[in-house]
Structure formats: structure tokens, C-alpha cells
C-alpha positions in Angstrom: 0.0 0.0 0.0 2.7 2.5 1.0 4.7 1.7 -2.2 1.6 2.4 -4.3 1.0 5.7 -2.5 4.6 6.6 -3.0 4.5 5.7 -6.7 1.3 7.7 -7.1 2.8 10.7 -5.4 6.0 10.5 -7.5 3.9 10.4 -10.7 1.9 13.4 -9.4 5.1 15.3 -8.7 6.5 14.4 -12.1 3.3 15.7 -13.8 3.4 19.0 -11.8 7.1 19.5 -12.6 6.5 18.8 -16.3 3.7 21.4 -16.3 5.8 23.9 -14.5 8.7 23.4 -16.9 6.3 23.8 -19.9 4.8 27.0 -18.5 8.3 28.4 -17.7 9.4 27.7 -21.3 6.3 29.4 -22.7 6.9 32.4 -20.5 10.6 32.5 -21.5 9.5 32.4 -25.2 7.1 35.3 -24.6 9.7 37.3 -22.8 12.3 36.7 -25.5 9.8 37.8 -28.2 8.9 40.9 -26.2 12.6 41.8 -25.9 13.1 41.3 -29.6 10.1 43.5 -30.4 11.4 46.2 -28.0 14.9 46.0 -29.5 13.4 46.4 -33.0 11.4 49.4 -31.9 14.4 51.0 -30.3 16.5 50.5 -33.5 13.7 52.0 -35.6 13.5 55.0 -33.3 17.3 55.5 -33.4 17.2 55.4 -37.2 14.4 57.9 -37.2 16.3 60.2 -34.9 19.4 60.0 -37.1 17.3 60.8 -40.1 15.8 63.9 -38.4 19.2 65.0 -37.1 20.5 64.8 -40.7 17.6 66.8 -42.0 18.2 69.4 -39.2 21.9 69.7 -40.2 21.0 70.1 -43.8 18.5 72.9 -43.0 21.1 74.6 -40.8 23.5 74.5 -43.7 20.9 75.9 -46.0 20.2 78.7 -43.5 23.9 79.6 -43.3 24.2 79.7 -47.1 21.2 81.9 -47.3 22.6 84.2 -44.6 25.9 84.5 -46.5 24.0 85.3 -49.7 21.9 87.9 -47.8 25.1 89.5 -46.3 26.6 89.7 -49.8 23.5 91.2 -51.2 23.4 93.8 -48.4 27.1 94.7 -49.1 26.2 95.2 -52.8 23.2 97.3 -51.8 25.4 99.5 -49.6 28.0 99.8 -52.3 25.4 100.8 -54.9 23.9 103.2 -52.4 27.2 104.9 -51.9 27.7 105.2 -55.7 24.4 106.8 -56.0 25.0 109.4 -53.3 
């Protein structure tokens, strides 16, 4: 009788352990998938930030070129104004 009870308890423990391991593996898979998704999102955001920074730098360069042109035009304007005086 005691041997049968012990065998039954051992089988129950084995079943519970197997279920625990299965649930743990599933949770691990979900966690890994979530981490991969978050990593992809982070890389996408970083790429987006780099693109925007590049666009900002390009616009700053254009602004500086336009300011140089404006300064040159103002010098010509002043020069022509002095000639007309």
C-alpha cells in the first residue's frame, strides 16, 4: 500500500514538474519575443532620430548659405547706395 501511494505521489510530482517546466518555457519564449520587439522598436526610433538630425543639419547648412547670400547682397546694396549718393 505504501509503495503504491509513494509511486502515485511520485507520478503526481512528475506531472506537476513537467507542467511547471512547460509554463516556464512558454513564459521565456514570450519574454524573448517581447525583448526582440522592443529592440526592433528601439533601433527604428534610433534610425528615425538619425534621419531627423541629418535633416536638421541640412537645414542649418541651407540657412547659413542663405545668410551668406543675404550678407553679400546687403554689401552690394550698400556699395550701390554709396555710388548713387
